[in-house]
N, C-alpha and C positions, 0 to 999 in steps of 0.2 A: 237722721244723721246730717249734720250741717257741715258743708265744705266751704272753706274760705280759699278761693283759688287765686294764688299768685305763684306762678310756676316759672322756672328759669331755664333758659337754654343751656346754661352751664351745668346743670344737673346731669344732662346727658353725658357730659364728659366725666363728671364724677363717677357715674355708673360704670363707664368703660374703665376708668382707672381702678374703681373699687374691685371689680371681678378679676381683672388682670392681676392687680396687686395681690389679690387673695389666692392666687394660684390657679385660676381658671385658665385653660389653654388659650394661647394668643389667637386673636381674631384678625381678619383682614378687612380693612375699611374700604368701602367702595363709594365714591361720590361724596358730595358735601350735603350734610343734612339741612333741611329747611327749618326755619325757626317755628313755623306753624305746626308741622308734624311733630317737631320735638316737643312742643308745648303740650299737645295732646297726650303724647306717650309719657312725658315726664309727670304730668297731672295724675295719670293713673298709677304711676309708680309711687309718687309721694303720698297719695291717698292710702294705697295699700300698706305702706310702711307706717304711716300714722295710725292706721287702724290696728296694726299688729302690736304696737307699743304697750297699750294697757295690758294685753295678755302677758307680755314679757314682764312687766312690773309686778304681775301677780305671783311670780315665783318666790319661794320662801315663806316661812311661817305656816306651811302646810304640814304641820307635824302629824304623825299618825294618831296621837291621842286626841280625840276631839275636845278634851278637857283634861288638864294636868293635875287638878286638885287645888285646895286652898294652901296659901302660904301661912295663914294664921286664921283660926286655931288648927293646927295640923302638926303631927309628929311623925316624920320629919316634915319641915316646911318644903312645899312643892315648888321647884324651880328647875330650869335647864338652860344650857348654853351649847351652841354648836355652829357648824358651817354647812352651807348648801351651795351647790354648783350645778349648772345644767344649761339648757337652751330651749327656746321656743322657735317656732318657725313663722315665716311670712310667705305668702304665695309667690311663685316664681313667674306667673304668667305676665305680670306687668313688667318685670325685669326683662324677660326675654323679648317682649314687644319693643322695649325701649332700645335694646341692643340691636334689634333687627332694623329699627328706624334709623339708627346711627350707621348701619352698614356692617354690623358684626354678625356674621352668619351662623356660627356655631351655637349650639344650645348649652345651657348650663348643666352641670351634673345634677341628676335627679336624687333628691334626698327627702322627698315628701314635703319640700319647701325649703327656703333659704334659711339657715339657722341664725338666730340672734342669741348671743351668750349672755349668761348671768352668773354672778358669784356674790356670796354675802356671808356675813357673820350674823347670827341671830340668837336672841334669848327670849325666854318666856317665864313669867312669874306668876304664881297662883295668887288668887285674890284674898281679900280680908273679910272674913265672916261669911260673906255671900259666895255662891258657887260660880265664880268668873275667873278668867286669867288674862293677862296682858302680855303681848308679844312685841318685840321691836327687831328691825333688821337694818343693816348697814352694809352696803357693798361699794367699794372704790377700787378702780383699777386704772392705771396709767401705763400704757404700753409704749415703749420706745427704746431702741429702734425696732423695726419689724417690716412687714409688707407696706406699712404706712409710715409717714414721717412722724405722725402723732395719732394716738388713739386714746380716748378716755371713756370712763363709765362711772356713773354715780347712781346708787339706789338707796333710798331711805324709805322706811315704812313702819307702821305700827298697827295693831289691831287689839280689839278687845272681844272676848267670847264669853257667853253666858251658857251654863249648862242646863238645858231643859230636863235632862235625864242624866244623872251621875253614873249610872251603870253599876252592875254587881256581877255575881257569878253567872247570872242568867241573863240580864237585860244589857243591851249596849249602852254606850255613852253617846248622847246627842247633844250638840251645841249649835247655837247661832252667833254670828258675830258681824262686826263692821270694822272697817279700818281705812287708812289712807296710805297711798304710795306716791313717790315722786321718783321719776327716773329721768336721767339725762345722759347724753354722751355725744361723741363726735369723732370724726375721721378726717385726716388731712393728708395729702400727698401731692407732690409735683408729678405731673403726667409724663414728662419726658419727651414730648413732641408738640409741635404746633398744632393749633386747633382752628378750623374754619367753619363758619355758620352762614348759610345763605339767607338773604331777606330781600324784600323789594320795597324801594322807596319811590319818591316822586320822579326820580330820574331813571328808574327801571331796576333790573335785578342787580344785587350787590353782594359783596362777601365781606363779613366781619372776621378779623384775624386776631388771634392771641398767641403770643410766642411762649412756648413751654410753660403753660399755666400751672399754677398751684391750685389744687382742687380741694374742697372740703364740704362736708355735710355735718350739721348739728341737729340733734333731736331732743325732744323733751315731752314728758307727759305726766300729768297729775291725775290721780284716780281716786274716787270714792268707792270703796269696795264693800260688798255684802256677801256673806257666805253661811252655809249650813253644813254641818259634817256629822257623820256617825262612825263609830269605831267600836271594836270589840277584841280584847286581849284574849288570845287562846295560847296557853302555855307561854312560849318564848316569842311568839309573833303576834303582831297587831294589824289586821287588815283594816282598811278604812276607805270611805267614799265621801265625796262632798260636791256640792254645786255652789257656783258663785256668779255674781253679777256686778259688773263695774261700770260706773259712769266716768269716762275719761275726757280730758282736754289735752289733745296732742298737737305738737308743732314739729314741722320738719323744715329746716332752713338750709339753703345752699349758697355757696359763694365759689367764684372762680377768679383768682387773682393773676393778672397779667397785663402787660402793655397792650392796649386795644387799638387796632388800626382798622380802616376800612377802605374798600375801593370806592366808596361814595362819601357823602357828607356825614360827619360823625354826629351832628346835632339831629339830622334826619334819622340816622340809625338809632339814636337814643329814644326818639319818639316812637319809632316802629317797635322797638323791643319793649317799650313801656306799655303799648297796646296789648302785648302778650303777657303782661304781669312780670317783666324782667326789668330790674333797675340797673342802669349803667351809672356809676358814680361820676361826680364832676371832674375827677382827675383822669378819667378814662383808663382806670386800672383794675376795675372790679365788676363783674356781673353778679348779681345776687337775686334771690327770690325766696319766698316762704309759702308754706301750705299749713293751714290749721284745720283741725277736724275735732268735733265734739260729738259724743254719742254713747249708747250703751253696748256693752259686749257681755256674752254669757259663756260660762265654761263649766266643765265637769273635771273633777280630779280624784285621784285615788291611788292606792298602792298598798304597800305592806312594810312594816318595820320588823327587824330582828332585834329582840331585847336580850342583851347579856349583861346581867347585873345592872350597873349604872350606865352602861354604854348602849346606845340605840343607833341602828343604821337603817335609814329610810330610803326606800325606792318609790318615787312618785311619778305618775303620768298625768298629763294635763291635755284637755281637748277644748279648743275654741269652737263652740257650737256654731256661732254665726259664720264665721270664715273658714271653718274646717281646718284651722292650723292645729298643731299638736306641740307638746313639750315634754321634756324628760328631765328629772332633777334627782341628784343623789345627795343625801345629807347625813351627817354624822354629828352625834351630840352626847353629852353627859347630862342625865336627867335624873333627879331625885323625886 
C-alpha cells in the first residue's frame, strides 16, 4: 500500500465539525492542539478513510443472480433495472484518536464502524450469443440544507460477467467478472467558532488563529474490480455468495477557509506548516492538504433475494476482509 502523505491541520477541525454536525453529542475542548500531534492523528484518519472508499464504491450490481441470461438469442430477452441503497463502514479508531488529540473527550457511538452511505440506480443487460451480461450503475445525491452547508455524492460504475456455469435444476450458476467504479463526494460546513492551532517558529511558541472557519473535505476513488459469484434459485428465493478484489486509487483532500492571523510572523508560520504538509495560500485565507493511497482490497459478499414474478428484492451483506469493515445493502428491481 502506497501512502502519499500531505496532511492538514485543518482536517482536525473538519472532523470536529463533521461529528458535531452529524448529531454526535457535544464535546468540550481543552487546550490548543499542536500542529505536529494533529498531523499524526489526521494522517491516520485520512488513510483510514481513503482505504475505506474502494469498499464503499463496490456497492451495487451485486445482484443475486450470478448471471441473468442472454439478451439474444433468448425469449424473452434477459435484462433488468432497479435501485440499491445501503452503507459500508470505516474504522472509528482513527477518528476517536483525532478527536482526543483535539481535546474532545467523549467517544463516538459504536455501530461497528462509522457508516458511509451509498445509493444508485442500476441496470443489467444479457449478452449477445455468448453467456455474458453487462451492468451499469449511477448514483448522484446533492443534500442541502442539512447538518452540513453542502453534501454531494457521485458514483458511476460498470461491469461485465461471464458465466462459467449457467446452472440448471441441479447445478448452481457460477460467473466471473471485472468492472470499473468511480466514487466522489464532499462535505462543507461553517464551524461556528474560532479555531486556534499551536506551533513553534524561530521566535518560539506561537498560535495560528482562524475566525469562524468554513470547513470542507472532498474524496474520490477509482477502482478496477474483479469478482466471482455463485447463485442457486430455490423456488422463490435465490441465495448467493461471492468474493471480490479491487485495486483502488483514492484521494482525500481537506480545506479550511478563514482569515488567518498569528501571534508570530505569518511567513514563518507558512514555512512551519508546509513542513507538516499543510499549505497556507498566499492570501492567508485557506489551509489545505491532501492524502493519496493506492492498493488492493479484498471482500466477500452474499445474501438472498425474494423473487415474485418480475419483481426481486435483494438483501446483501458485504465484508471487507483486509480492514474488517462491513456493509449492508437493500435493492429492488424488475428483472425479466
